Every structure is written in C-alpha cells, then in structure tokens.
N, C-alpha and C positions, 0 to 999 in steps of 0.2 A: 545328142541332147535335143529335146523338142522345144518348140515355142508355141505360145498362144497369143491371140489378140483379143482384147476385151473392148467391145464397142459399147457406146451409149453409157459410159461411166459418168456418174453425177459429178459435176465440177467441185462441189463441196467435199465429196469423198476423195477425189483426186488431190485436192489441196491438203486434206488431212493426211493422206498418204505421203505427200511430198514433205510435209512438216515432220512426220514421224521418221521418215528416212533420214532427213537432215539431223534430227536429234541423235540418231544412231550412227551418223557419219557414213551412211550408205546411199547407194543410188536407189531410185524408186524401184527399179527392176529387182535389185537384190533384196530390198525390203519385202516386196511381194513374195519372192521365193522363200524368204524366212517365215513369213506369215503362213504361207501354204504348207511348208514343211512342218512347222510346229503344230498347226491345226490338224493335219492329216496324221501326224505321229500320235497325237492324242486319240484320234478316232481309231487308229490301228491298235492301240493298247486296250481299247474297249472291246475289240473283237475277240481277243484271247479270253480264255475262261477265268483268268485270275481276277481281272477287274470285275467281271460279272459276279464271281464268288464273293469278292469284297463288298460289293453293293448289297448282295443278299444278306451277308453278315451284318452290315450296318443297319439294314432295315429291321432285322429281327432280334438284334442283341438287346438284352435287358428284358425280354418278354418271358424268360424262364424256359423250362423244358429241358435244360441241359443238366438237370439234377435227376433225371429219370434213371431207375435201376435197369441195368442191362442184364439179360439172362446169360447164364454161363454158357460157354461154347461146348458143344458136344462133338464127338468125332464124326467125320463124314461117313455116309453109308457107302458100302462097297459099290464099285462100278458094275453095271449089268454085264452079264456074259452073253455075247452075241454069237458065240462059236457054234451053237446048235440051232437048227432051224425050228 
C-alpha cells in the first residue's frame, strides 16, 4: 500500500476534514481515503462509454428525430471473388 504527504494544507480545510471525519466516526486518514476513493470511482465511471452515452441521451432527448422512417433492410451483396488474378 502506498502513502502520500500533503504539504501546505490550509488550516480551515484541515479543520473541516477533522470535523467531517469525527462526524463519520473515522480518522482523518480514513476519511481522506474514502473521499479519494469515491471521487475517483465517479471519475472512472465517466471514462466508460455508458456514462458518455447517457449524457448524450440526456442532452438530445425531447428534440425529436426518433420518429424517422427507416428504410427496409436488403440482403448483403455477395463477397468479391479474389481467387483469379
């Protein structure tokens, strides 16, 4: 397991972190681990395509265009014959 040191942390921020940890009954160190884990887990979910697709859907839903008529499918053309030069 790795560790990091955070220098020049604002005293007000440190006090807020101490209070938040106390409310959750955790050490400051565990509280920071939880914050980092939940924040980075959220970022990781945005990396996968699902979140991206949901954001696109939310942006464009209600604009219409989903009532377009689709052409009927036809059979695929035969594959080319490369056996002769």
